[in-house]
TINU-18182 format. One record per atom (N, C-alpha, C, CB): x, y, z. Coordinates in steps of 0.05 Angstrom, whole numbers, padded with zeros to 5 digits, always signed. Glycine has a CB too. Layout:
<sites>
XYZ ...
</sites>
This chain:
<sites>
+01416-00713+02337 +01410-00708+02309 +01382-00717+02303 +01431-00722+02290 +01366-00700+02291 +01338-00708+02284 +01337-00724+02258 +01320-00683+02282 +01318-00742+02256 +01315-00757+02231 +01308-00739+02208 +01294-00780+02235 +01317-00747+02185 +01311-00731+02161 +01281-00732+02154 +01328-00742+02136 +01272-00711+02144 +01243-00710+02136 +01239-00729+02112 +01235-00681+02129 +01216-00742+02112 +01211-00759+02089 +01211-00744+02063 +01184-00773+02093 +01223-00756+02043 +01225-00744+02016 +01198-00748+02002 +01248-00757+02000 +01185-00725+01995 +01159-00727+01981 +01161-00743+01955 +01147-00700+01976 +01183-00740+01941 +01186-00755+01916 +01186-00785+01920 +01212-00747+01902 +01199-00794+01942 +01199-00822+01948 +01171-00832+01955 +01219-00828+01970 +01156-00816+01969 +01128-00823+01976 +01112-00828+01951 +01115-00801+01993 +01116-00811+01931 +01101-00814+01906 +01109-00840+01892 +01107-00790+01887 +01135-00846+01892 +01145-00871+01880 +01133-00895+01894 +01176-00872+01880 +01134-00895+01921 +01123-00917+01936 +01093-00921+01930 +01127-00913+01966 +01078-00899+01928 +01050-00900+01922 +01046-00913+01895 +01037-00873+01924 +01061-00904+01875 +01058-00914+01848 +01064-00944+01847 +01077-00899+01828 +01084-00953+01862 +01091-00981+01863 +01069-00997+01877 +01117-00986+01878 +01057-00986+01898 +01034-01000+01911 +01011-01003+01891 +01024-00984+01936 +01005-00982+01876 +00984-00983+01856 +00991-01004+01834 +00980-00955+01843 +01015-01004+01825 +01023-01024+01805 +01021-01052+01815 +01053-01018+01796 +01029-01057+01840 +01026-01084+01852 +00997-01091+01854 +01039-01085+01879 +00980-01072+01861 +00951-01078+01864 +00939-01085+01837 +00937-01053+01875 +00947-01070+01816 +00938-01077+01789 +00946-01106+01782 +00949-01057+01768 +00971-01113+01789 +00981-01140+01781 +00965-01161+01796 +01010-01142+01788 +00957-01156+01821 +00942-01176+01837 +00913-01178+01829 +00945-01169+01866 +00901-01156+01821 +00872-01155+01817 +00862-01151+01789 +00861-01132+01834 +00880-01150+01770 +00873-01143+01742 +00853-01162+01730 +00898-01143+01725 +00835-01152+01713 +00831-01123+01708 +00817-01110+01732 +00814-01119+01682 +00824-01086+01738 +00815-01073+01762 +00810-01044+01758 +00835-01077+01785 +00790-01033+01772 +00783-01005+01770 +00795-00988+01792 +00753-01002+01770 +00792-00963+01790 +00803-00944+01809 +00793-00948+01837 +00797-00915+01801 +00767-00952+01841 +00756-00955+01868 +00767-00980+01882 +00726-00957+01867 +00770-01002+01867 +00780-01027+01879 +00809-01023+01887 +00777-01050+01860 +00825-01009+01871 +00853-01004+01877 +00855-00987+01902 +00868-00991+01853 +00838-00966+01904 +00838-00948+01927 +00831-00964+01952 +00818-00925+01923 +00811-00982+01951 +00804-00998+01974 +00827-01017+01982 +00779-01014+01968 +00840-01029+01962 +00861-01049+01968 +00886-01036+01979 +00868-01064+01942 +00892-01011+01971 +00917-00998+01979 +00913-00978+02001 +00929-00985+01955 +00889-00968+02005 +00885-00946+02024 +00893-00919+02014 +00899-00952+02050 +00898-00918+01988 +00906-00893+01975 +00881-00879+01964 +00927-00898+01951 +00879-00853+01968 +00855-00838+01958 +00851-00842+01927 +00858-00808+01964 +00826-00843+01919 +00820-00848+01891 +00833-00828+01872 +00790-00848+01886 +00835-00803+01880 +00847-00783+01863 +00877-00789+01859 +00844-00754+01875 +00890-00798+01880 +00919-00805+01878 +00922-00830+01861 +00931-00809+01906 +00904-00850+01865 +00905-00874+01848 +00902-00867+01819 +00883-00894+01857 +00883-00849+01813 +00879-00841+01785 +00904-00828+01773 +00855-00822+01783 +00917-00811+01788 +00941-00798+01779 +00963-00818+01774 +00951-00777+01799 +00966-00838+01792 +00986-00859+01788 +00980-00875+01763 +00987-00877+01813 +00954-00882+01759 +00947-00898+01736 +00953-00884+01710 +00917-00905+01737 +00948-00858+01709 +00954-00843+01685 +00984-00843+01680 +00944-00814+01687 +01000-00839+01701 +01029-00839+01698 +01039-00867+01689 +01043-00831+01724 +01029-00888+01702 +01037-00915+01694 +01029-00922+01666 +01025-00935+01714 +01006-00912+01657 +00997-00916+01629 +01016-00902+01610 +00968-00907+01625 +01022-00877+01616 +01039-00861+01599 +01067-00873+01597 +01041-00832+01609 +01076-00886+01618 +01102-00899+01619 +01102-00927+01606 +01113-00901+01647 +01078-00937+01599 +01076-00963+01586 +01074-00987+01604 +01099-00966+01568 +01070-00983+01630 +01068-01005+01649 +01040-01018+01650 +01076-00996+01677 +01019-01002+01645 +00992-01012+01646 +00977-01001+01622 +00978-01004+01673 +00954-01014+01617 +00936-01004+01596 +00908-01011+01604 +00943-01016+01567 +00889-00998+01590 +00861-01005+01595 +00856-01034+01587 +00842-00986+01578 +00840-01047+01603 +00834-01075+01598 +00818-01077+01572 +00818-01088+01621 +00823-01098+01556 +00808-01101+01531 +00778-01102+01536 +00817-01127+01516 +00764-01085+01522 +00735-01084+01524 +00724-01069+01548 +00724-01111+01524 +00741-01059+01565 +00732-01044+01589 +00752-01022+01595 +00730-01064+01613 +00747-00998+01584 +00766-00976+01588 +00767-00965+01616 +00758-00953+01570 +00750-00974+01634 +00750-00965+01662 +00766-00984+01680 +00722-00961+01672 +00777-01005+01669 +00792-01024+01685 +00821-01026+01673 +00779-01053+01685 +00840-01033+01690 +00868-01032+01683 +00881-01059+01685 +00883-01012+01700 +00901-01064+01668 +00916-01089+01669 +00945-01082+01662 +00904-01110+01648 +00963-01100+01670 +00991-01097+01664 +00996-01100+01634 +01008-01117+01680 +01017-01088+01625 +01026-01093+01597 +01050-01113+01598 +01035-01066+01584 +01060-01120+01575 +01082-01138+01573 +01108-01126+01585 +01087-01145+01545 +01108-01100+01588 +01132-01087+01600 +01138-01097+01628 +01129-01056+01600 +01117-01100+01644 +01121-01110+01671 +01131-01138+01671 +01095-01108+01687 +01121-01155+01653 +01130-01182+01651 +01159-01183+01642 +01113-01198+01630 +01167-01167+01623 +01194-01166+01614 +01214-01158+01636 +01197-01146+01590 +01206-01139+01652 +01224-01130+01674 +01226-01153+01695 +01213-01105+01687 +01203-01166+01700 +01203-01188+01719 +01221-01211+01710 +01176-01198+01724 +01220-01217+01684 +01236-01239+01674 +01266-01232+01675 +01228-01245+01645 +01272-01207+01669 +01301-01199+01671 +01310-01201+01700 +01305-01171+01660 +01293-01194+01719 +01301-01194+01747 +01304-01222+01758 +01280-01179+01763 +01291-01241+01746 +01292-01269+01757 +01315-01285+01743 +01266-01283+01752 +01328-01273+01724 +01350-01287+01710 +01375-01288+01725 +01355-01275+01683 
</sites>
């Protein structure tokens, strides 16, 4: 039996989570720094950032619209997970 082909949807989810983790470690952080830290192409990083922003996980850093930071949503999820 051959192994199942990787699910492209799961690859996208893993990439978004890598980007989110990178934002949490480096915030405030720009697209190029995230791409370097994760090895993900800048175009893919940018798409992930837009999706994460639309979902409320990140926002532009105060005073610097080209850098990203976590929102309180990530903290809230983390606190629920540690309870």
